[in-house]
C-alpha positions as CSV (number, residue, x, y, z in Angstrom):
1,X,70.1,-65.1,44.0
2,X,73.4,-63.0,44.4
3,X,72.3,-62.3,47.8
4,X,71.9,-65.9,48.6
5,X,75.5,-67.0,47.0
6,X,77.5,-63.7,47.8
7,X,80.6,-66.0,48.2
8,X,80.4,-68.6,45.5
9,X,83.9,-70.2,46.1
10,X,83.5,-70.2,49.7
11,X,80.0,-71.7,49.4
12,X,81.3,-74.1,46.5
13,X,84.4,-75.4,48.8
14,X,82.1,-75.8,51.8
15,X,79.7,-77.9,49.6
16,X,82.6,-79.8,48.2
17,X,84.4,-80.6,51.6
18,X,81.1,-81.6,52.8
19,X,80.7,-84.0,50.3
20,X,83.9,-85.4,50.3
21,X,83.8,-85.8,54.1
22,X,80.4,-87.7,53.8
23,X,81.9,-89.8,50.8
24,X,78.1,-89.6,49.2
25,X,76.6,-87.8,46.5
26,X,73.1,-88.8,47.6
27,X,70.3,-86.1,47.1
28,X,69.8,-85.8,50.9
29,X,73.7,-85.3,51.3
30,X,73.7,-82.6,48.4
31,X,71.0,-80.7,49.6
32,X,72.3,-80.7,53.2
33,X,75.2,-79.6,51.9
34,X,73.8,-77.0,49.9
35,X,72.0,-75.6,53.3
36,X,75.1,-75.8,55.6
37,X,77.6,-74.0,52.6
38,X,74.9,-71.2,52.5
39,X,74.7,-71.0,56.2
40,X,78.6,-71.4,56.7
41,X,79.8,-68.9,54.2
42,X,77.1,-66.1,55.4
43,X,79.6,-64.9,58.3
44,X,82.0,-64.2,55.6
45,X,79.8,-61.0,55.1
46,X,80.9,-59.7,58.3
47,X,84.7,-59.5,57.3
48,X,86.0,-56.2,55.8
49,X,88.6,-57.7,53.8
50,X,90.6,-54.8,52.3
51,X,91.7,-55.3,48.8
52,X,95.4,-56.8,48.1
53,X,97.0,-56.9,44.7
54,X,99.9,-59.2,44.3
55,X,102.9,-57.4,43.5
56,X,106.4,-58.3,42.1
57,X,105.6,-61.9,40.8
58,X,109.1,-62.7,40.5
59,X,109.8,-62.3,44.2
60,X,106.6,-64.2,45.1
61,X,107.7,-67.2,43.1
62,X,111.2,-67.0,44.6
63,X,109.7,-66.8,48.1
64,X,107.9,-69.9,47.3
65,X,110.9,-71.9,46.1
66,X,112.6,-70.8,49.3
67,X,109.9,-71.7,51.5
68,X,109.3,-75.3,49.9
69,X,113.3,-75.8,49.9
70,X,113.2,-74.9,53.7
71,X,110.4,-77.3,54.4
72,X,111.7,-80.0,52.8
73,X,115.3,-79.1,54.3
74,X,113.8,-78.9,57.7
75,X,111.8,-82.0,57.2
76,X,114.9,-84.0,56.6
77,X,116.5,-82.5,59.6
78,X,113.7,-83.1,61.9
79,X,113.5,-86.5,60.8
80,X,117.0,-87.2,61.4
81,X,116.6,-85.8,65.3
82,X,113.7,-87.7,66.0
83,X,114.7,-90.9,64.4
84,X,118.2,-90.7,64.8
85,X,117.9,-90.4,68.9
86,X,120.1,-87.2,68.9
87,X,120.7,-86.4,72.8
88,X,122.5,-83.3,72.4
89,X,119.9,-80.9,71.2
90,X,119.2,-77.8,72.3
91,X,115.6,-76.1,72.0
92,X,115.3,-72.5,72.7
93,X,113.5,-69.2,71.7
94,X,115.0,-66.4,69.2
95,X,113.8,-63.0,69.3
96,X,114.3,-61.2,66.2
97,X,113.3,-57.3,65.4
98,X,110.9,-57.3,62.4
99,X,110.6,-54.4,59.9
100,X,107.5,-55.7,58.6
101,X,104.5,-53.9,59.1
102,X,101.8,-55.1,56.6
103,X,99.5,-57.3,58.2
104,X,99.2,-59.6,55.3
105,X,103.2,-59.7,55.1
106,X,103.0,-60.5,58.7
107,X,100.9,-63.2,58.2
108,X,102.4,-64.8,55.7
109,X,105.5,-64.7,57.6
110,X,103.6,-66.7,60.8
111,X,102.6,-69.1,58.3
112,X,106.1,-69.7,56.7
113,X,107.5,-70.0,60.2
114,X,104.8,-72.2,61.6
115,X,104.8,-74.4,58.1
116,X,108.5,-75.1,58.3
117,X,109.4,-78.2,60.9
118,X,111.4,-77.4,63.7
119,X,110.0,-73.6,64.0
120,X,107.2,-72.0,65.9
121,X,105.8,-68.4,65.8
122,X,105.3,-67.9,69.8
123,X,104.7,-64.5,70.0
124,X,104.7,-60.8,68.3
125,X,105.3,-57.8,70.0
126,X,103.9,-55.1,67.9
127,X,104.6,-52.0,69.8
128,X,108.8,-53.0,70.2
129,X,108.3,-54.9,66.4
130,X,110.0,-57.7,68.2
131,X,108.9,-61.5,66.8
132,X,109.9,-64.4,69.2
133,X,110.2,-68.1,67.5
134,X,110.9,-71.3,69.0
135,X,113.3,-73.5,67.3
136,X,113.6,-77.2,67.9
137,X,117.4,-77.5,67.3
138,X,118.9,-74.1,68.4
139,X,122.8,-74.1,67.7
140,X,123.4,-70.3,66.7
141,X,120.7,-67.5,67.4
142,X,122.5,-64.8,64.9
143,X,122.0,-67.5,62.2
144,X,118.0,-67.5,62.8
145,X,117.9,-63.7,62.7
146,X,119.9,-63.7,59.4
147,X,117.8,-66.5,58.3
148,X,114.4,-64.9,58.9
149,X,115.3,-61.3,58.3
150,X,117.4,-62.1,54.9
151,X,115.8,-65.2,53.6
152,X,112.2,-64.3,54.3
153,X,111.6,-60.5,55.6
154,X,113.4,-59.1,52.6
155,X,111.1,-60.6,50.0
156,X,108.3,-59.9,52.1
157,X,109.0,-56.5,52.1
158,X,109.3,-56.3,48.4
159,X,106.1,-57.9,48.0
160,X,103.9,-55.9,50.8
161,X,105.8,-52.6,50.9
């Protein structure tokens, strides 16, 4: 039985998603959902994800708070741009040198930047350790470098050494 349900959380999540999307708890939908969930979770066995432990819970909580505050602030700023019809907006690309090497830390940084309205992770040059982001309303490039390095990367380096 454990071979059939090697990833019970993923299987259960896929089943729940199937049932919610179909808005039905009929026997047929449940059986079909179980089959799809079991088959859909099987490819996860091919992934060889290394164990990662959460370190520095205080840093994680501070990072989550900063990101949530920045997302709210950015939503308001983008709404002002879109709804206010401001015509003097200048968008552009910013290149940021990154010290973070951990793949989980880089993935987290990518999620943070992309989840914040008005910014987008464009590219990462692993050899030169240069991150390129696009900013909707670019006023000061150095301020963006300080923000990414000081607010996010500093905490991520503590969480993912």
